[in-house]
VOLUMMAR-228085 format. One record per atom (N, C-alpha, C): residue in three letters; x, y, z. Coordinates in steps of 0.02 Angstrom, whole numbers, padded with zeros to 5 digits, always signed. Layout:
<nodes>
ALAXYZ...
</nodes>
This chain:
<nodes>
UNK+01167-02183+05953UNK+01191-02168+06021UNK+01139-02126+06058UNK+01127-02145+06120UNK+01076-02111+06161UNK+01109-02052+06196UNK+01089-01991+06179UNK+01120-01931+06205UNK+01076-01901+06261UNK+01105-01856+06302UNK+01065-01822+06353UNK+01005-01786+06323UNK+01013-01760+06262UNK+00957-01726+06230UNK+00901-01775+06215UNK+00920-01835+06191UNK+00869-01886+06177UNK+00832-01905+06241UNK+00870-01911+06296UNK+00839-01930+06360UNK+00790-01875+06382UNK+00812-01813+06377UNK+00770-01757+06397UNK+00707-01753+06355UNK+00715-01765+06290UNK+00657-01764+06245UNK+00609-01821+06262UNK+00638-01880+06278UNK+00597-01937+06297UNK+00558-01925+06361UNK+00591-01895+06410UNK+00558-01878+06473UNK+00501-01829+06460UNK+00514-01780+06418UNK+00463-01730+06402UNK+00403-01761+06368UNK+00416-01809+06323UNK+00361-01843+06288UNK+00319-01884+06337UNK+00353-01917+06384UNK+00317-01957+06434UNK+00273-01912+06478UNK+00302-01856+06499UNK+00264-01810+06541UNK+00203-01782+06503UNK+00213-01766+06440UNK+00158-01739+06399UNK+00103-01791+06392UNK+00122-01853+06382UNK+00074-01908+06375UNK+00033-01916+06440UNK+00068-01917+06496UNK+00034-01926+06561UNK-00011-01866+06577UNK+00014-01806+06565UNK-00026-01746+06579UNK-00091-01747+06538UNK-00087-01771+06476UNK-00146-01776+06435UNK-00197-01824+06463UNK-00173-01880+06490UNK-00217-01929+06521UNK-00248-01902+06586UNK-00206-01870+06627UNK-00229-01845+06692UNK-00280-01788+06684UNK-00275-01752+06629UNK-00321-01696+06617UNK-00394-01719+06615UNK-00404-01784+06604UNK-00471-01811+06602UNK-00495-01831+06672UNK-00451-01824+06722UNK-00468-01845+06790UNK-00519-01799+06823UNK-00551-01825+06875UNK-00602-01788+06912UNK-00572-01763+06977UNK-00572-01697+06989UNK-00539-01667+07047UNK-00564-01693+07114UNK-00520-01690+07164UNK-00535-01707+07233UNK-00521-01645+07275UNK-00568-01628+07321UNK-00561-01570+07364UNK-00554-01592+07436UNK-00513-01557+07475UNK-00502-01574+07545UNK-00498-01512+07588UNK-00524-01517+07648UNK-00523-01460+07695UNK-00518-01486+07767UNK-00481-01449+07807UNK-00475-01465+07878UNK-00528-01428+07919UNK-00564-01466+07959UNK-00616-01438+08003UNK-00596-01451+08076UNK-00633-01422+08122UNK-00620-01437+08193UNK-00628-01511+08207UNK-00675-01543+08172UNK-00689-01614+08185UNK-00641-01661+08149UNK-00606-01636+08099UNK-00560-01679+08061UNK-00553-01655+07990UNK-00531-01700+07946UNK-00520-01684+07876UNK-00577-01712+07834UNK-00606-01670+07791UNK-00658-01692+07744UNK-00628-01694+07674UNK-00640-01749+07639UNK-00622-01756+07569UNK-00685-01766+07528UNK-00689-01731+07472UNK-00746-01738+07427UNK-00722-01752+07356UNK-00759-01796+07321UNK-00743-01811+07251UNK-00805-01840+07218UNK-00802-01844+07153UNK-00849-01883+07114UNK-00813-01945+07090UNK-00848-02001+07089UNK-00818-02064+07067UNK-00864-02100+07019UNK-00835-02147+06984UNK-00875-02191+06941UNK-00892-02253+06981UNK-00866-02312+06962UNK-00883-02372+07000UNK-00841-02378+07064UNK-00776-02376+07056UNK-00732-02388+07112UNK-00731-02329+07160UNK-00721-02343+07225UNK-00712-02290+07274UNK-00651-02249+07255UNK-00651-02186+07276UNK-00596-02142+07259UNK-00556-02122+07321UNK-00587-02127+07379UNK-00556-02104+07441UNK-00549-02164+07489UNK-00490-02173+07516UNK-00477-02232+07559UNK-00438-02212+07621UNK-00450-02248+07674UNK-00409-02243+07734UNK-00347-02285+07724UNK-00288-02257+07740UNK-00225-02293+07733UNK-00201-02320+07799UNK-00207-02279+07850UNK-00186-02299+07917UNK-00226-02257+07967UNK-00212-02261+08030UNK-00253-02230+08081UNK-00267-02156+08068UNK-00216-02117+08048UNK-00225-02045+08038UNK-00214-02024+07965UNK-00212-02072+07920UNK-00195-02058+07850UNK-00251-02077+07803UNK-00262-02034+07754UNK-00314-02046+07704UNK-00284-02034+07635UNK-00313-02066+07585UNK-00284-02068+07517UNK-00338-02056+07465UNK-00320-02018+07413UNK-00363-02012+07354UNK-00317-02007+07293UNK-00341-02030+07236UNK-00298-02028+07177UNK-00338-02018+07113UNK-00305-01991+07063UNK-00334-01986+06996UNK-00285-02015+06947UNK-00311-02038+06890UNK-00267-02068+06840UNK-00293-02136+06819UNK-00247-02176+06793UNK-00265-02244+06772UNK-00280-02286+06834UNK-00337-02320+06834UNK-00360-02354+06895UNK-00309-02405+06921UNK-00277-02441+06876UNK-00229-02492+06899UNK-00169-02459+06933UNK-00148-02401+06908UNK-00091-02366+06939UNK-00111-02336+07006UNK-00172-02309+07010UNK-00197-02282+07073UNK-00201-02337+07125UNK-00227-02395+07105UNK-00234-02451+07152UNK-00166-02476+07174UNK-00117-02478+07129UNK-00050-02500+07146UNK-00019-02453+07198UNK-00030-02388+07190UNK-00004-02340+07238UNK-00040-02346+07306UNK-00104-02358+07303UNK-00142-02367+07366UNK-00117-02427+07404UNK-00109-02483+07370UNK-00086-02543+07403UNK-00014-02535+07428UNK+00027-02500+07390UNK+00095-02486+07412UNK+00096-02445+07476UNK+00051-02396+07479UNK+00046-02353+07539UNK+00022-02393+07599UNK-00029-02435+07588UNK-00055-02476+07643UNK-00002-02524+07669UNK+00032-02558+07623UNK+00083-02607+07643UNK+00140-02573+07682UNK+00163-02516+07656UNK+00218-02481+07690UNK+00196-02457+07759UNK+00137-02427+07763UNK+00113-02400+07827UNK+00107-02455+07880UNK+00079-02512+07861UNK+00071-02566+07910UNK+00138-02598+07928UNK+00183-02601+07880UNK+00250-02628+07895UNK+00287-02582+07943UNK+00282-02516+07931UNK+00313-02468+07976UNK+00283-02473+08046UNK+00217-02478+08049UNK+00183-02483+08114UNK+00204-02545+08152UNK+00214-02599+08115UNK+00233-02663+08147UNK+00307-02662+08169UNK+00351-02639+08125UNK+00423-02641+08139UNK+00446-02585+08185UNK+00411-02529+08183UNK+00431-02472+08224UNK+00376-02458+08276UNK+00334-02410+08260UNK+00277-02395+08304UNK+00225-02357+08263UNK+00165-02351+08289UNK+00112-02315+08253UNK+00131-02242+08243UNK+00168-02213+08290UNK+00188-02143+08285UNK+00237-02132+08227UNK+00271-02184+08205UNK+00319-02178+08149UNK+00284-02179+08081UNK+00221-02196+08080UNK+00184-02198+08017UNK+00157-02127+08004UNK+00198-02086+07971UNK+00179-02018+07956UNK+00169-02008+07882UNK+00135-01954+07865UNK+00122-01938+07795UNK+00188-01928+07757UNK+00237-01899+07790UNK+00301-01887+07757UNK+00336-01952+07740UNK+00336-02000+07787UNK+00370-02064+07774UNK+00335-02103+07719UNK+00268-02102+07719UNK+00231-02138+07667UNK+00242-02107+07598UNK+00237-02041+07595UNK+00247-02006+07531UNK+00318-02016+07505UNK+00366-02013+07549UNK+00436-02022+07529UNK+00448-02093+07505UNK+00417-02141+07538UNK+00426-02211+07519UNK+00398-02225+07449UNK+00343-02192+07430UNK+00314-02202+07364UNK+00346-02159+07311UNK+00379-02105+07332UNK+00411-02059+07285UNK+00466-02093+07245UNK+00507-02132+07278UNK+00565-02164+07244UNK+00544-02212+07188UNK+00498-02260+07200UNK+00477-02304+07145UNK+00441-02267+07089UNK+00404-02214+07105UNK+00372-02175+07053UNK+00424-02141+07009UNK+00473-02112+07040UNK+00527-02077+07004UNK+00563-02127+06958UNK+00577-02186+06985UNK+00612-02237+06946UNK+00571-02261+06887UNK+00506-02273+06899UNK+00462-02297+06845UNK+00453-02245+06791UNK+00449-02182+06810UNK+00439-02128+06761UNK+00499-02122+06715UNK+00559-02134+06741UNK+00620-02127+06701UNK+00641-02190+06664UNK+00603-02245+06673UNK+00619-02309+06642UNK+00583-02314+06575UNK+00620-02306+06521UNK+00590-02307+06454UNK+00571-02377+06430UNK+00588-02427+06469UNK+00570-02496+06451UNK+00501-02516+06477UNK+00470-02472+06516UNK+00403-02487+06543UNK+00356-02429+06529UNK+00291-02444+06532UNK+00241-02391+06524UNK+00244-02345+06584UNK+00239-02279+06575UNK+00244-02233+06632UNK+00181-02237+06675UNK+00188-02226+06740UNK+00129-02226+06784UNK+00086-02164+06772UNK+00022-02175+06761UNK-00024-02119+06750UNK-00063-02110+06815UNK-00036-02069+06859UNK-00065-02063+06926UNK-00044-01998+06959UNK-00089-01971+06999UNK-00074-01914+07042UNK-00112-01927+07107UNK-00078-01920+07163UNK-00105-01942+07228UNK-00109-01885+07278UNK-00160-01888+07320UNK-00165-01842+07376UNK-00166-01883+07441UNK-00119-01869+07485UNK-00120-01897+07553UNK-00140-01842+07602UNK-00178-01860+07652UNK-00196-01813+07705UNK-00184-01845+07772UNK-00157-01807+07819UNK-00143-01832+07886UNK-00178-01786+07937UNK-00223-01815+07976UNK-00258-01776+08027UNK-00216-01776+08091UNK-00211-01717+08122UNK-00170-01710+08183UNK-00211-01676+08238UNK-00178-01646+08286UNK-00213-01620+08345UNK-00255-01559+08330UNK-00236-01521+08279UNK-00274-01460+08263UNK-00274-01448+08188UNK-00318-01403+08166UNK-00321-01385+08095UNK-00253-01362+08070UNK-00219-01323+08111UNK-00154-01296+08091UNK-00101-01350+08083UNK-00110-01407+08117UNK-00061-01461+08114UNK-00074-01512+08058UNK-00134-01510+08030UNK-00149-01558+07976UNK-00102-01548+07917UNK-00088-01603+07882UNK-00042-01600+07825UNK-00073-01633+07763UNK-00057-01604+07705UNK-00078-01633+07641UNK-00016-01638+07596UNK-00007-01697+07567UNK+00047-01707+07519UNK+00016-01727+07452UNK+00034-01690+07400UNK+00014-01708+07332UNK+00074-01739+07298UNK+00068-01803+07280UNK+00123-01841+07250UNK+00111-01852+07176UNK+00159-01832+07135UNK+00150-01834+07063UNK+00181-01897+07032UNK+00164-01908+06968UNK+00187-01967+06931UNK+00263-01972+06925UNK+00298-01916+06931UNK+00371-01916+06925UNK+00406-01921+06993UNK+00367-01930+07046UNK+00396-01937+07113UNK+00401-01873+07152UNK+00391-01815+07120UNK+00393-01752+07156UNK+00329-01742+07197UNK+00335-01706+07252UNK+00275-01693+07292UNK+00275-01622+07318UNK+00213-01599+07333UNK+00202-01532+07360UNK+00165-01540+07426UNK+00175-01492+07472UNK+00145-01495+07539UNK+00097-01437+07547UNK+00038-01452+07577UNK-00013-01401+07587UNK-00039-01404+07659UNK-00069-01349+07679UNK-00100-01343+07745UNK-00172-01321+07738UNK-00215-01345+07781UNK-00285-01325+07789UNK-00330-01346+07731UNK-00310-01335+07669UNK-00349-01356+07611UNK-00303-01386+07559UNK-00331-01427+07516UNK-00293-01455+07460UNK-00340-01473+07404UNK-00314-01470+07343UNK-00352-01488+07284UNK-00309-01534+07241UNK-00337-01591+07222UNK-00303-01638+07177UNK-00338-01634+07109UNK-00302-01611+07058UNK-00331-01603+06992UNK-00287-01634+06939UNK-00315-01638+06879UNK-00277-01667+06824UNK-00235-01617+06785UNK-00244-01553+06799UNK-00207-01502+06762UNK-00203-01438+06803UNK-00154-01395+06786UNK-00148-01331+06819UNK-00208-01286+06805UNK-00237-01294+06745UNK-00296-01256+06727UNK-00354-01272+06774UNK-00364-01337+06788UNK-00415-01357+06836UNK-00400-01329+06905UNK-00338-01332+06926UNK-00320-01307+06993UNK-00338-01234+07001UNK-00328-01195+06949UNK-00344-01123+06952UNK-00418-01110+06963UNK-00460-01157+06941UNK-00532-01149+06949UNK-00553-01150+07023UNK-00511-01180+07065UNK-00528-01186+07136UNK-00490-01138+07181UNK-00448-01095+07151UNK-00408-01047+07191UNK-00453-01005+07236UNK-00440-01008+07302UNK-00476-00967+07349UNK-00548-00988+07362UNK-00570-01043+07333UNK-00640-01062+07338UNK-00655-01105+07400UNK-00605-01140+07426UNK-00617-01190+07479UNK-00613-01161+07549UNK-00577-01106+07559UNK-00566-01079+07626UNK-00630-01067+07665UNK-00685-01043+07636UNK-00747-01032+07675UNK-00774-01095+07708UNK-00753-01153+07686UNK-00778-01216+07714UNK-00747-01230+07783UNK-00691-01200+07798UNK-00652-01219+07857UNK-00690-01213+07923UNK-00737-01168+07928UNK-00773-01159+07991UNK-00838-01199+07996UNK-00852-01241+07946UNK-00915-01277+07944UNK-00912-01344+07981UNK-00971-01371+07996UNK-00977-01439+08022UNK-00970-01488+07963UNK-00950-01551+07977UNK-00933-01598+07924UNK-00985-01607+07869UNK-01048-01620+07887UNK-01099-01633+07836UNK-01112-01571+07793UNK-01112-01514+07826UNK-01122-01451+07788UNK-01062-01438+07744UNK-01002-01453+07769UNK-00941-01443+07730UNK-00941-01487+07668UNK-00964-01550+07675UNK-00967-01595+07618UNK-01013-01568+07564UNK-01071-01543+07585UNK-01118-01513+07537UNK-01089-01451+07505UNK-01053-01411+07544UNK-01022-01350+07518UNK-00968-01367+07467UNK-00928-01418+07482UNK-00876-01439+07435UNK-00906-01465+07370UNK-00962-01500+07376UNK-00997-01523+07316UNK-01019-01465+07272UNK-01046-01414+07304UNK-01069-01354+07267UNK-01009-01317+07237UNK-00955-01311+07275UNK-00895-01278+07250UNK-00867-01316+07190UNK-00866-01382+07194UNK-00842-01424+07140UNK-00883-01411+07077UNK-00948-01412+07084UNK-00991-01403+07025UNK-00985-01333+06995UNK-00983-01282+07037UNK-00977-01214+07012UNK-00911-01203+06976UNK-00858-01231+07003UNK-00792-01223+06971UNK-00789-01261+06905UNK-00816-01322+06904UNK-00810-01364+06845UNK-00858-01343+06789UNK-00902-01296+06802UNK-00944-01269+06749UNK-00902-01233+06696UNK-00841-01215+06715UNK-00797-01180+06670UNK-00756-01227+06626UNK-00764-01293+06636UNK-00732-01342+06593UNK-00763-01341+06523UNK-00727-01371+06476UNK-00752-01373+06407UNK-00816-01413+06401UNK-00819-01469+06438UNK-00879-01511+06435UNK-00935-01481+06478UNK-00997-01483+06456UNK-01053-01460+06498UNK-01055-01499+06563UNK-01074-01467+06618UNK-01074-01499+06683UNK-01118-01561+06684UNK-01176-01558+06652UNK-01221-01615+06650UNK-01187-01675+06617UNK-01151-01662+06564UNK-01115-01716+06529UNK-01058-01742+06572UNK-01023-01696+06606UNK-00967-01715+06648UNK-00988-01759+06706UNK-01048-01746+06734UNK-01072-01782+06793UNK-01107-01848+06775UNK-01117-01860+06711UNK-01153-01921+06691UNK-01115-01983+06713UNK-01150-02026+06751UNK-01120-02088+06775UNK-01076-02080+06836UNK-01073-02020+06865UNK-01032-02008+06924UNK-01074-02005+06987UNK-01044-02026+07043UNK-01076-02024+07109UNK-01035-01981+07156UNK-01068-01937+07192UNK-01033-01895+07241UNK-01009-01938+07300UNK-00949-01925+07323UNK-00920-01962+07379UNK-00885-01913+07426UNK-00900-01919+07491UNK-00867-01876+07540UNK-00855-01917+07604UNK-00797-01906+07635UNK-00781-01942+07697UNK-00751-01892+07747UNK-00756-01911+07810UNK-00725-01873+07864UNK-00674-01918+07899UNK-00613-01894+07904UNK-00562-01928+07945UNK-00560-01890+08011UNK-00591-01919+08063UNK-00602-01884+08125UNK-00538-01869+08163UNK-00538-01810+08195UNK-00480-01789+08233UNK-00477-01825+08301UNK-00534-01837+08330UNK-00537-01869+08395UNK-00517-01942+08391UNK-00481-01966+08441UNK-00463-02037+08444UNK-00508-02076+08492UNK-00566-02046+08508UNK-00613-02079+08553UNK-00650-02136+08518UNK-00653-02132+08451UNK-00688-02183+08413UNK-00639-02235+08387UNK-00662-02297+08383UNK-00619-02351+08359UNK-00600-02340+08286UNK-00646-02313+08246UNK-00634-02300+08175UNK-00643-02226+08161UNK-00590-02192+08141UNK-00593-02121+08126UNK-00626-02107+08058UNK-00626-02156+08014UNK-00648-02148+07945UNK-00724-02153+07941UNK-00757-02096+07926UNK-00831-02095+07925UNK-00856-02070+07857UNK-00900-02109+07827UNK-00928-02090+07762UNK-00984-02039+07772UNK-00979-01984+07737UNK-01029-01931+07741UNK-01076-01932+07681UNK-01051-01958+07625UNK-01090-01955+07563UNK-01066-02011+07517UNK-01114-02045+07484UNK-01096-02095+07435UNK-01089-02165+07462UNK-01117-02179+07521UNK-01112-02246+07550UNK-01152-02295+07508UNK-01122-02353+07493UNK-01156-02403+07452UNK-01198-02450+07495
</nodes>
C-alpha cells in the first residue's frame, strides 16, 4: 500500500537526484542597466541564453533536453498569448505561471523521469526598477527578483555571488558583460574544481535585451557570437 510517507520519501529522493544533477550546472548572471538587461553565462556547444518574446529573455541549466523543452514551451505559449490576446498580455508572470503547472505535475509523477531543469526568465520594462526576474524550479515553484539575478545549480553556488553583482548596475553594456565575466570567474574559484578545469571547453556568452523599442530587434549579442 502506498502511504503518504512513501510519497513524501519518493518526492525527497527525486529532489535529491535532481539537485545532484543541477549542482554540475554552470551559473548564469543577470543585471539591469539603463540600456536594458544583460545576461552572462558560460556555455558548451548549445546557446544558453535565448529571446522568448519582445521583452522576454530565457536562460536555463540542467539536462539539455529538459531545458530545450521548457524553452520551446515558453516560446509557444508567449506567441499564442500574443496572437489570441495582445502583445501586452505576454508578461513574465503569465509565461512563468504557464510553465509552472506542467513542471509541478511532471515532478510529482513517479511514472516518468523527473525534469532536471532550473530556468531564469527576465523581462525588460521602462526602467531598472520595473525590470523583473523569475527563477523557475524543477518542482514548479518560482522566486521573483529585481535589478539582479543569479541562476545556479545549488544554494552553495548562489552564496558565492551574494552582493557581487550590484556594482555592475551603473555600467554600460559591454563593460557590464566584462565585469560579470570577471565576477563569475572570481566567485567560481571557490568551487571544488580548479577554475582552469571548470572553464575547459566553455565559451563566454553575454547578451543585452535592450530597453528602448526604437530598434526592430531588442536582443543584441555582446559576447560569444558564432
